[in-house]
N, C-alpha and C positions, 0 to 999 in steps of 0.2 A: 669813760673807762681808762684814760690816762691817767686820772688822779687815783683810781682806786689801785691800780698796777704802782703807781710812785708810793702810796700810803702801805703797801704790803712788801715794797723793796726798802723801805724806811724802817719799816719793823723787824725786817731781817737783819737790815744794816745794826739795830738796835740789840739784838740779840747777840749778834758777832760781838759788837762791842763789850756787851756784858760777859762773854767766855775771855774774848781778849783781856778784858780788865783782871778776872780772876788769875788767870795764867801768870800774868805779870804782878799779880798781887797788889794793883794801884787801886787803893780805897778812892779816890778822889775820883778816878773815871768810873770806878764801879756804883759809887753812890749817885754820880750824874745821871744814870740810865733810869733811877726810881724816881717817881712824882712824888712831891714833899707829904702827903698825905697817903701814900702808899702802906699794902701790907704783904707780909711775908708769911707763910708757912713752912717750916722747915723742920719736918722730922719731928712733929710735934710741940714745936716752939713757932708760938703766932706773935709777931712783934706788929705794930703800925708805928709808921712815921719816919721818914728817910734816916733820921738820926739814929733812932731805935734799930732799926736793919742796919745800917753800917756798925753800930756797936755789936750786933751777934755776928755780923760776918767777921769782922777783926777777932772777936774772939773763937770761932771756930778756926781761922785762918793762923791762928798763931799756935794750933796743933802740928803745923805742917812748915818744914824749909824748901818745898817745893811741890809744884803743883800744876798739871798740865788739863786742862778743860776746854771739851770739843763738844760743840752743839749743833744741833740740826734741827732746824726749824720744821714742823709739820704744816698743816693747813693753817692758813692764815684769813680770818673772816673779817672785814673791815665794815663797819656801820657808822658814818658819820665821823665823831671824833672818838669814837670808843672802837677797840676791837678785842679779838679773842684770837688764841693760838694754842698748839701744843708742841712742845720742843722736848727732843730727845738729847741724852747729856752723856757722856763718858768721862769721866775724870780717874786720873792716875795721880795718887797724893803721896809722898812720902814726908812720914811723920818725922819729928825732930829726932825719935830714935832710930831713924834709918829703917824703919820698917815700910812697906808699902802695900797700898790697899787702892783695889779700883772699883768703882762704883758706875753703874749704869741706872739712869733714873729719867723721869719723865716730869716737864713742868706743865702744868695748865695755867695760862697765862690770861690776864687780861690787861689792856692798854688804853691809854688816854692820850690824846693829843692835847698839849697846852704850849700856848705859843708859839705855834706852828712846829711844834717836837713832839714825837712820839716817845711816850716814857712808859716804864712798869707801873700799871695801878696795884696789882696783885699777881703774886706766883706763889703756887703752892707744888711744892717738890715732893716726889715719892720714889723711893728706893725702888728699882725692879731687880738690879743683881748687885751683890755685893761681896767683893773675893778680896 
């Protein structure tokens, strides 16, 4: 039971680290949350491999001069060295032209434990509300 709680806490910390790295626009810290063979589905764009994922993220982030990214994990289910979760997000983005965009979304996540650390194996993002 203690290991299960520790795993859930570590996954929640991973989700928080992802959000913090987005808000700080820290590509190194953000990329470190992904497994090397992970995949990401972002609004119709499918990419595989950490390097390709970071490249897509850098391109998306280049549109904005400031980002606030808040995340709230929902249920986390752990099965050995894999896990799944749902995560709600809220982003406020200031575009390079000064316009503001708000996005509420949901990630469907899969995780893998590698060398004792939890990482994203797959993230599928869907926009729920955009303004």
